[in-house]
N, C-alpha and C positions, 0 to 999 in steps of 0.2 A: 688620466684614463682616456682611452679611445672609445667613443660611443659609436654605435651602429645607427646611422641615419637612413631612413627609408620611407617610402610612401606606400599607402595601401589603396587597393581598388575596391570601393564599395559595391561594385558590380560583380565581384568575384563570388560565385555561388558555391565554390568548393568548400568542404568542411574546414579545411585549413584557413581559407580566406575569411570565412565567416567568423571563425574563432579569433583570428587576428584583429578583425574590426571590433568584435565584442570586447576584447581585452583593451583595445585603444579607448573605447567608450568608457570602460571601467576606470581607466586612468584619468579621463576628463572629469568624471563624477568625483573621484577622489580629490582631484585638484581643486574643485569648487566646493568641497565639503558636503557633497550630496550623498544620498544613500546609493547603495549598489544598484545598477540599472535592473529594473524588472524586465520580463520578457516583452511586455507591451511597450516599455520605453525603448528597448532595443529595436522592436519592430517599427515604431514611428521614426526612430532615428535613421535606420537603414533606408526606409522609404524616402525620407528627406534627402539623405546623402546621394541617393540614386537620381531622384527627380532634379535636384539642383547641381548634379555632377560635382560633388565636393572633392577637393584634393585633400587627402588625409596624410599628414606627415608626422613623424615622431622620431625620438631618439631612444634607443634601447641599450641596456648594458650588454656587453659582449658575452657570448656563451662561456660558461665556466666561471664567471665572476659571481661572487656571493651576492645574492639578491636578483640575479638575472632571471628572466621569465617572460611570459607573454605580455605583461603590462609595460608600456614604455615609461621612461622617467621624464619625458617631455612630449607634449602634443601640440598640434597646430592644424587648423583647417582653413580653407579658403574656397571661394566660388565667385561667380560673376552674376550680378543682377544689374539694375539701373539706378541712377541718381538723377533727380531733377535739379540741375545746376542753376536754374533761374531763367536762362534764355534757350536752353536745349536740354534734352535728356541724354545722358552719356552712360556708357558701360561703367560699372563700379566693381572693383575688386574688393570683396567683403571677406573679412578675417574674423575668426572666432575660435573658441575651444583652445585658447592659449594657456597652457599650464607647464610648470616645471616643478618637479618634486623638490620639497624643501631640503632633501638630502643631497641635491645635486645643483644647488644654486651657485651663481658666480663662476660658472665654468664655460660660459659662452654658448650655452644651448639655445637660449632664446634668440640671440643674435644670429646664430647659424640658421635657425629655422626661418627667421624673418628675412634675412638677406636672400636665402635661397628662394623663398616664396615670392618676394617682390621681383626678383630677377626674371621669373617666368610669367609674371602678370602681363596681360595684353591690354588691360583697361587703362585709361588716362588718369584715373583717380582711384585711390584705395581708401577704405574706411573700416573702423572698428568701434566698438563700445568698450569702455574700460571699467575694471574694478579697482585699479590702482593708477592714479593719474601721473605718478612719477616715472612710469616705465617707458612710455611710448614716444615722448618728445625726441629722444635720442635717435629714433628711427624716422623722424620727419613728420610725425603725426601731430596735429594741433586740434584742440577742442573747437568745434565749429558750429554746433547747434546746442540749444539749451532747453531744459524742461523744468517744470515745477511740480513738487509734491504738495497738494493742497488738501485741506479737510474743511468741509463746509457744514456749518450748523443748520440743519433743516427743520428745526422746531419752529414755533410760531414767529420767531424773529426773521425767518427767511421770507423775503417778499421781493418780487421783481417790480421795477418801475412800470410805467404804463406800457405793458407789452400784451398785445393781443396776437395769439398764435394763429396765423392764417391756415395752418394745417392741423394735424392731429398725430397722436402716438398710438401705436398698436403693439401689443406683446407678440413675440414670435419665438418659437423654440430655436435655440442656437443651431441645431442640425438643419433646420429649414431656412435659416437666415443666410447661409453661406453664399449662395448665388447673388443675393442682393448686396451683401456686405462686400463681396469681391468687386462687383460693379461700382459701388460707391468708392471703394479704395482706389480703383483704377482712375476714377475721375479726380479724386483727391490728389493722387500721385502726379497726374498730368498737370495739375494747376498749382501745386504747392512747392515752392522753392525749398530744397533741403530734404524732400521726401525720398525715401529709399524703398525700392520694390521689395515686397515681402518674400521671405523664404517659404518653402513648401510647408514647413511645420506649422505655419499659422492656421492652416486648415484644421489640423487635429486640435489645436488649442481652442480655436474660436467656435468649433462645433460641439465642444464638450467631449470629444472622443478621448482626449488625453489631458490630464492635469499634471503639469510638471512638478507641482508640490507633493503629489501623492504617488505618481507613476501609474495611476489608474484613470478611469473615466471621471469626468467632472460633473457630478450629478447636481451640484448647486448652481451651476452657471445658468443665467437667464439672459434673455435678449429682448430688445424692443427697437422698433423702427419709427422714425419720424417721416410722415408723409406731408408734402406741400399741399397747397390749395387745390391742385389738380390730381391729388392722390398719387403723386410720384415720390418714391423714396429720395430723401435728401440728407439722411443721417441715421445713425444707429448707435446703440449703446449695448454693451455686454456688462453684466454686473453680478455680484454675489452679495448675499446677506449674511451677516455674522451677528449672533446674539451678543448682548453686552454681558460682561462679568464684573461684579464689584462696581468700582467707579468707572469702568470702561463702558461707554455707551454702545448701544446697538448700532452697527455701521454697515453701510452699503459701499462696497469697493467697486468702482466703475471705470470703464474705458470707453470714451466717446470718439466717434468720427463724424464730423458734420461738414457740409459743404457751404453753409451760410449761417448767419447769426440767428435767423428765426428757428432753424432746426436746432442749433446749439442751445438756445434759451428754452425752446420747447422741451427738449430732452432733460434739461436741468430742472424744469418745473415738474416733469414726470418723476425724476429721481427724488425730489423733495417731497413728493406726495406718497412715496412708498410707506405703507403702514408699518408700525412697530420699529421704526428707525428714526434716529435723531442726528445722524452724521452721514455724509457721503465723502469718501476718500478717493482721490484721483491722483495717480502717481505720474501722469504724463501730460499735465496741463500746459497749454501754450504759454510762453512767457508774457504775452499780452492778451490773456483770455478776456473776452468782452464781458464775461459774467460779472467781473468786479465792478464795471461801470454800469451794469444793468440792475444792480441790487439797490434797494432802498437803504439798506444798512450793510455797508461793505465789511463791517467788523465780523460778519458771520464767516468770512473766509480766513482761514489760518494757513499761511504759507509755511509748510514744514521745512522745505529746502528748495533751493534753486541749484540745479546740477547740470554739468556738461553731459551731453548725450552722445552725439556723433563726433568722432575724431576723424579728421580728414588728412590725407596725404596725397599731394600732387605728384604724379609719375611722368606724365607727358604735358609739359607746360603749354605748348601752343594749342593742343586740343582742349585741355582743361579750361584754360582762360578764355578760349574762343567760345565756350559754352555757357559762360556766365554773363550777366548783364553789366553794362558800363553806363555811367550816369552823366557824363559830359563828353564832349569831343576834345581829345588831346592826344599827343604822342609823347611817350616817355620811355626810358630804358630802366627796367627793373632787374637788379642783380639778385641771384639766388645762390646761397651757399648750401651745399647738400653733401654730407659726408658719405652718403650711399651713391651719389652721382646722378640719380634720376632727373632731378630738376636743376642741377648745377648749370650756371652760365649767366649770360646777360641776355635779356629778352626785350625786344622792341615791341611795345604795345601801341598800336594805332587804333584808337577808338573813334568810331563815327556812328551816330544815330543808334546808340545803344549796343552795338556789337563791336568786337575788336578782332583785328588780325594780329597775331603774335608770331614773331620770327626771332630766331637766334641772331645775335649781332656781336661784333667785336668792339662796339662803341663803349665808352665808359658809362657805368650805371649812374642814373640820377639818385637812386635809392637802392639799398641792399637789405635783403631779409634772409632769414634762414628758411629751410624747407618747412620746419615746424610752424613758423610764423605765417608763411604762405598758406599752409593748411587751415589755420584759424581765420585768415582773411577771405578764403576762397568763396564761401557761401554768403558772406555779408553779415554773419551773426556777431562778428567782433569788428568794431570800428577801427579804422586806421589810426585815429588820434589816440585811442585807448592803448594800442600797442606801442605807438611812438612815445607816449608818456611813460611807458614801462621800460623804455630803452631797447625795444625790440626791432627798431628800424635804424639803419645807418644812412644819414643824408641830411641835407640842410632843411630848414623850416619850410621854405617855399616848395621843395619837392614833396615833403610830407603832406602839405595842404593840397597840392595837385593830385597826389595819389588818393587822398581822401575824397576829393570831388569825383574822381573816376570810379572808385570802388564802393563808396558808402551810399546806400539808398535802397529803395524797394522794401518789400515786406520782410519781416523777420523769418529766417529759415526755420523749418520745423519738420521733425520726423516722428512718425508714430511707430516706426519699425525698430524693434530691438532684436539683437542677434548675438 
């Protein structure tokens, strides 16, 4: 069957253009088993698509075919923001809304959409978050940052070690919090390896204007800001309270952003003190959250899962590798195999004083990796030795150790941005 592939313009205000975009959104909702988009959902989504200049692509059944209509059978979106690569911030090609109808699987639709999209990308790095980990390695994406889902018992067993908060916490309505939250995120993004600039829809989410779960306003969302000793904001939390049912305890679901440990622990003490609650659940905890080590009894933390968050794909090797930190001085040639061609080749890495100049070369590679493996190594969240032990690097032991000394080091990469 021949499909019709085309892109849509979210800025098209004609009746036909709006109807096409609405149908495309409906296909995305169907693909992720969500309810049909409400008018408020469509409004928020159109606003985001325009503000972030989304590229909307899809595949449709040809006219006259049974089942043909305004809804595409496959969808794909992308746009450009920024990524903190550790030594510099680089443009990031962000991918989302990837769906293929179960009635049209294994017909090359995702491959066509992905190949076409990456071919027109101008950023040196691409990234996505995944719902199925088996899909994206073939396209050169590898898991690069990780997060934890934790649940903390905040009954009488919760206690911090000798911690005196030099600042304080103040409740703020989410709608009034946005400017402060945006400033804090900008500071977090500038200082945090692996951080991804937020898409426009975060404003609607974090101000309570829109709840993705209900498609309407989020009346239960609450906010609080941590202030340092000089009354300057250095962290915030957004949270919701849910009453317990049966054996399920009353739980506060929270998302924190903090710039230092004092703000982090101060906000955790605030969350633990919320009345009528005995649990706090956080789905995006840092892999090395200092809360664990600050508790008198670390048993109050239950780690529900550790999961990959950001999947990275290198498109422009010299620019991408030049923006990450290097942890010793050395020169070696890294070979990359890439079935899509973007990162294919042998690359001379000359690292001096934490930065590297990367150039194409005809010299033999000291080590060879796939584009997928390079994506996992890029931000430093996966160690060279770990991937070598899994057979993911081709080369001798000395070369593996040299690459490890070059690439492994620095803080764990971490992103709070989902998309």
